[in-house]
Structure formats: C-alpha cells, structure tokens
C-alpha positions as CSV (number, residue, x, y, z in Angstrom):
1,M,0.0,0.0,0.0
2,F,1.4,3.4,-1.0
3,P,0.6,6.7,0.6
4,S,-1.7,9.1,-1.2
5,A,-0.4,12.4,0.0
6,H,3.0,14.0,0.0
7,M,3.2,14.4,3.7
8,A,2.2,10.7,4.3
9,S,5.0,9.7,1.7
10,A,7.7,11.6,3.7
11,K,6.3,10.3,7.0
12,A,6.7,6.6,5.7
13,A,10.2,7.4,4.4
14,G,11.3,8.6,7.8
15,D,10.3,5.3,9.1
16,M,12.0,3.5,6.3
17,Y,15.0,5.1,7.2
18,L,14.9,3.9,10.6
19,H,14.4,0.5,9.7
20,V,17.4,0.7,7.2
21,Y,19.6,1.9,10.5
22,R,18.1,-0.8,12.7
23,E,19.1,-3.5,10.0
24,L,22.5,-2.3,9.3
25,S,23.8,-1.0,12.4
26,G,21.6,-2.5,15.2
27,L,20.0,1.0,16.2
28,V,17.6,0.7,18.6
29,A,14.7,3.3,17.9
30,T,11.0,3.8,18.8
31,S,8.7,5.5,16.3
32,L,6.1,7.8,17.2
33,M,3.2,8.5,15.1
34,V,1.9,11.8,16.2
35,A,-1.5,13.2,15.2
36,N,-2.2,16.9,15.2
37,V,-0.5,18.7,17.7
38,F,-1.5,22.0,19.2
39,G,-0.6,24.4,22.0
40,P,1.6,27.1,22.7
41,T,5.2,27.6,21.8
42,A,8.3,27.7,24.1
43,A,8.3,31.5,23.4
44,G,4.7,31.6,25.0
45,T,3.1,32.2,21.6
46,P,0.0,30.5,20.6
47,G,1.7,28.6,18.1
48,P,0.8,27.1,14.4
49,G,-1.9,25.4,13.3
50,V,-5.7,25.4,12.7
51,I,-6.6,26.1,16.1
52,S,-4.4,29.2,16.8
53,S,-5.4,30.3,13.2
54,F,-9.2,30.2,14.1
55,A,-8.6,31.9,17.5
56,I,-6.5,34.8,15.8
57,A,-9.1,35.4,13.2
58,L,-11.7,35.7,15.9
59,A,-9.5,38.0,17.9
60,E,-9.1,40.1,14.9
61,S,-12.9,40.2,14.0
62,R,-12.2,38.2,10.8
63,R,-14.4,35.2,9.4
64,P,-12.1,32.1,9.7
65,V,-11.6,30.0,6.4
66,I,-12.6,26.3,6.3
67,Y,-11.5,24.3,3.4
68,G,-14.1,21.9,2.4
69,D,-17.3,21.5,4.3
70,G,-15.9,21.1,7.6
71,T,-17.0,17.7,8.4
72,Q,-13.4,16.3,8.1
73,T,-12.0,15.2,11.4
74,R,-8.8,15.5,13.2
75,D,-7.2,14.1,16.3
76,F,-5.7,16.9,18.4
77,V,-3.1,16.3,20.8
78,Y,-1.6,18.9,23.0
79,V,2.1,19.7,22.7
80,G,2.8,19.2,26.4
81,D,1.6,15.5,26.1
82,V,3.5,15.0,22.8
83,A,6.8,16.2,24.4
84,R,6.2,13.7,27.7
85,A,5.7,11.0,25.1
86,F,9.0,11.8,23.5
87,V,10.7,11.6,26.8
88,L,9.2,8.2,27.7
89,A,10.3,7.0,24.2
90,C,13.9,7.6,25.0
91,T,14.0,4.6,27.3
92,A,11.3,2.3,26.2
93,G,9.7,0.8,23.4
94,D,12.2,-0.6,21.4
95,H,11.7,-1.2,17.8
96,E,7.9,-0.2,18.6
97,L,5.8,2.0,16.0
98,L,3.1,4.1,18.6
99,N,0.3,6.4,17.9
100,I,0.6,9.4,19.9
101,G,-2.8,11.3,19.8
102,S,-5.9,11.9,21.8
103,G,-7.7,9.0,20.5
104,T,-10.8,11.2,19.9
105,E,-11.7,12.8,16.7
106,H,-13.4,16.3,16.1
107,S,-14.5,17.5,12.8
108,I,-13.3,21.1,11.8
109,N,-16.8,22.5,12.4
110,Q,-16.9,21.2,16.0
111,L,-13.3,22.8,16.5
112,L,-14.3,26.1,15.2
113,A,-17.3,26.0,17.6
114,L,-15.1,25.2,20.6
115,V,-12.7,28.1,19.7
116,G,-15.6,30.4,19.2
117,E,-17.0,29.4,22.7
118,A,-13.7,29.9,24.3
119,S,-13.3,33.5,22.6
120,G,-17.0,34.3,23.4
121,V,-17.9,34.8,19.7
122,V,-20.2,33.0,17.4
123,P,-18.0,32.2,14.2
124,D,-19.5,32.9,10.8
125,P,-16.8,30.9,8.6
126,I,-15.9,30.9,5.0
127,Y,-16.2,27.7,3.0
128,E,-13.4,27.3,0.5
129,S,-12.9,24.4,-1.8
130,A,-11.1,21.4,-0.3
131,E,-7.7,20.5,-1.1
132,R,-7.1,17.7,-3.3
133,G,-5.9,14.6,-1.4
134,E,-7.1,15.7,2.1
135,V,-7.8,12.9,4.5
136,E,-11.4,13.0,5.7
137,R,-10.8,11.3,9.0
138,I,-7.8,11.1,11.5
139,C,-8.3,9.3,14.8
140,L,-5.6,7.5,16.6
141,D,-5.8,4.6,18.6
142,V,-3.0,5.1,21.2
143,S,-3.7,2.1,23.7
144,R,-0.4,0.5,22.5
145,A,1.4,3.8,23.7
146,D,-0.4,3.3,27.0
147,R,1.0,-0.4,27.3
148,V,4.5,0.3,26.2
149,L,5.1,3.9,27.4
150,G,2.7,4.3,30.2
151,W,1.5,7.2,28.2
152,R,-2.0,8.8,28.0
153,P,-3.0,12.0,26.8
154,T,-3.8,14.4,30.0
155,I,-4.9,18.0,28.6
156,A,-8.4,17.8,27.0
157,L,-9.0,19.7,23.7
158,G,-11.2,22.4,25.2
159,D,-8.8,23.1,28.2
160,G,-6.0,23.7,25.5
161,I,-8.1,26.0,23.3
162,G,-8.7,28.0,26.6
163,E,-5.0,28.3,27.1
164,I,-4.5,29.5,23.7
165,V,-7.2,31.9,23.8
166,G,-5.9,33.1,27.1
167,R,-2.5,33.6,25.7
168,L,-3.8,35.6,22.8
169,R,-5.6,37.8,25.1
170,S,-2.3,38.3,27.3
171,I,-0.2,39.2,24.3
172,G,-2.5,41.8,22.9
173,E,-1.5,41.3,19.5
174,P,-1.8,38.0,17.4
175,T,1.2,36.5,16.2
176,L,0.0,34.3,13.3
177,S,-1.8,35.8,10.1
178,S,-3.2,32.6,8.7
179,G,-7.0,32.0,8.7
180,G,-7.0,28.8,6.9
181,T,-7.9,25.3,8.2
182,T,-5.8,23.0,6.2
183,E,-4.1,20.5,8.5
184,G,-2.8,17.0,8.3
185,C,-0.5,15.2,10.8
186,G,1.8,18.1,11.1
187,G,5.0,18.6,9.0
188,T,8.0,15.9,9.0
189,R,11.6,16.8,9.6
190,L,14.4,14.6,9.7
191,V,17.0,15.9,12.2
192,A,20.3,14.1,13.7
193,R,21.2,15.6,16.8
194,Q,22.2,14.8,20.5
195,V,19.4,14.8,22.9
196,G,19.2,13.9,26.5
197,C,19.0,10.1,26.2
198,G,22.0,9.8,24.0
199,P,22.7,10.0,20.2
200,S,19.5,10.2,18.4
201,L,17.6,10.5,15.1
202,T,14.5,12.5,15.6
203,V,11.7,12.9,13.2
204,S,9.0,15.1,14.0
205,G,5.3,14.8,12.5
206,S,5.8,11.2,11.7
207,A,8.0,11.3,14.9
208,Q,10.7,9.0,15.0
209,A,12.1,9.5,18.4
210,G,14.2,7.9,21.1
211,V,16.6,6.3,19.1
212,R,19.3,4.9,21.4
213,D,22.6,3.2,21.2
C-alpha cells in the first residue's frame, strides 16, 4: 500500500530510514506517529496550526476560512503531552511504532465552535474548496502507547483551546496571520542531533524518536 499524499509519503520515508539503520547497525529506536499537535510555543505564543488560526481570526474580528465542508475530522493532541511521549520513548519501546494522539476525533466545524465558545464569539466561517488529497478522517488508537510507554494524553482539547485564547489575550497582538484550516498530521523533519538520552535520530510529525545506542 502506497501513501496517497505528499506528507504521508515523507512520514513513511522517515520510518523506512529507521528500519534501514536498525538492519545495518543495530540501532535501537522507537517510532512515534503523532496526530495533530496544538498548543503554545516555548516562547509563549499561541503556536501554528488550525486552532491558533481560528483563535486569531476571531480575535481580529475576521471570518475564519474552512477548506471543504468542515466535516473532515482530526485528532488533536496537546504539545505538552507529545513532549512527554518523546521523553518516555527515550528509554522504552524498542523497535515499536506507537500512535500519539488524543484517541478522539473532532470535525473542523466542531473545532471552530469550541474556539468560538472559548473566545466568546459566534463564528461565521467562509467555506472554500477542499484541497486535493485531503484526508477525511484522522483518529489514532493510543492503547499501545499506554501499554508500552505508560503514556496517555492528559490535556483535554477544550482546556488547551482555552489556554491558547488566554495567551492571545495576554499578548495583545496576534502573532499568526493565517486564517485557513487545512492541516494534516503535522510537517515531517528529519533531524540528526544529540538529546538527553544519547545520540538520536528524530523525526517530528511522523516522529521517530528516542533512538538509542
């Protein structure tokens, strides 16, 4: 089976690289397949992604843009929960491929309603044509991550949205201008670097993490 989207192809390639390293050098690794990450950045700004885009559009009294009819679903997981999964993967889950998500799907229409509720605004979105190849449903089963890493998400979507809206209010001026909604499972970057658990090869998005000697 071959991926049907560019982003999915990049993620599959990252996991294939890890497989090659395992076979050729005996590298021990854990692969994390991460859903749609949301939440503030290390600098305290709202961060990228559809949730922040919606929140900023409403803060600026603009109409948010939804690509498609808004019934497509995504699995949103808080950035702090994702960071915790990466830390746990540094010492557990040898040669495992684990889903990291909330285990719950929300439609883009539902998401906008939640952002509107947190912002105290009734949204009036603009619907644009869906992008070609957009995935209709994303919802990850995280039970294996629970068994292998002892990991479960702890921050509910509504609570995370409330934090983003609160940060926008405290900043005073939005830092992201995009109002669109198209969002897959996050970009994929292949990075070779040193991390706290030793030499590692990290891919975020499709997220290979916790590679150990």
